Phi, psi and omega in degrees: 000325187287316179294334179286318183295316177306318181296311183294333180280323177305317183293318177294324177287318175305311173308307178304318187284328176294324178287317177299315181295320173301313180302315179298306179309302184311307185292323175291325171293319179294317193283332182068027173093354178239140174063040187302319182294322179296317182289324177299317176293321176303313189292346181304324186291349179260318178298318185299304179303322180297318177300321179294319178301310181301319191273331168306311176299311189295311185272336183230310183296311190291308183286342179273324189242307180296310182305325177278005173072029178253070188298310191300317183289322180301313190288328180294309181289326174300316183291327177296309187290326179302315175300304178305321176290318176300318177299313177293319179310316184298316176305307180304311175305308183298315184292322184291319174296323175300316182295321193281327184235072180302319180283350187281136178299128178293137179271140177285120183274349177082006174201164182275106181298337180271005176255147180301126180295141172238350182284120177308307190286327180291318180294323181289325175290311186288335181270002180315308179291334186276328176292319173305313180298313184295308183291325179294312181304308184296319184293314182299313185290329184288316180299315187292324181295317185288320175297319181291312181306313178301317177297318181292326176293328186284316185292326177297322179293322175293325180286332174297310181297325177290321181299314182308311186289325181290330177295310180301321180286318195247312183287316168270089184286153178304325172311313175297322184288316187296314179296324175298317180293323174297326178291324173296316183298317182289326182284334174302317179287336186254314190213091186300316184297324183286326179300314175303318179294323184289320177288333179288324181294320185288324186291313180300315185303305181293327183290322180293322181292330183275316177270315192278345185282349176292337182283146185286325184223148167231171176285153177298318181300332183283322174296321190290317177304319181300308185303315182289325171302315184300305187296326176298319175295315178293322174303317184287322184297320183274346174090014181218165173266013192299323181290311181288334172289339178251021172252106193247115186244127179212109184232134174264325178249103177281351181262012172288136196270139175223159172290149181298141178067012177302307177279324183306319188289327180294315182304305188288325177292318180300312179301315190292318186273354175288339180089015185286125181102339177242346181233142183302324189244119174215169180223143168196133179208127182224141177229126180232114179240141181224134179210120164060039174090359179251119187255135181230127175226124185233129180223135178244132179212154174284155179247125183290147175291346186282140181257143185247149177301311179302326175294321179299318184283343186069028192288314193287314185286308187300315178304311184300311182299324178300312177303312178300318182291328177277317182283326189224062172296125178066020175220037174201162171227135181227129178225129179229119181234148172230134178213129187050248186249023183229152175220148181230125178240130183230120185229126171225125183223161176241140179295142186263004184295000000 
């Protein structure tokens, strides 16, 4: 907690020093080295409105509109605030000078300072310091955001590489592979054609895990195809069609791009922890819906009394949450709940294409 407070104090101090430096340089340039103290006092009437405009941009305009790529709306609102601050700034300057020099004869400005300005050149000349402050803050925030995006992209690539290894080691468990090979052996003796189909599905599954998970995105149809092949293998292993019968898929846009193994991870985690194939009584139901770029995944499954290594390490759910936070910040909802011997997983996300 102490370090967090210290960091905030450093940020506040940094901002304060920047404004003090800007105020000093502006006054030094305007005074040309003479009567600096007088110009420092005068320029308070310019610096304070500029500070207001910059922090409106910093705290509201930039994060709400520029960061979300609504550039036209951002430009319109930024120019509107610039015009209003300039209009208010003119009044502040006049009133401030009257306050500093109450006995001085008021200078005829040639226009009514209390009326909204309409002269283009008057606005261009008078709004220069406010425009500079607005542009400087926007450039600074844009560069900072770009650096953060680059850092997050690097972290995402690292996370994807780690996820690939973890999925290979944990999600497609050795227990599943051993059972699959035993099934192949049995099928070869009973039905060579069915054994060949089984081997092809298993080969496609492993090939996808090794090669396709290097990609940042795959199509939704590729993910669903992988899921169906996996489900077919599971159905054969447990000797029923309960998994495929309780997997409901409805997608409108099969070309929608999603991170690889996103839905598959939910499916495999639910199947593994439901006790399917190891317990007589289990529950499994999964729904995958896509409509107009919105993807909804819901899974209900029983919870086996058997403990798994991935559950002890918290890999499945924790890894999924990290990937969602990086790929879909503020554009997804994920809820995982457990009650008694049942679990429910719900994922809703909006495509960022």
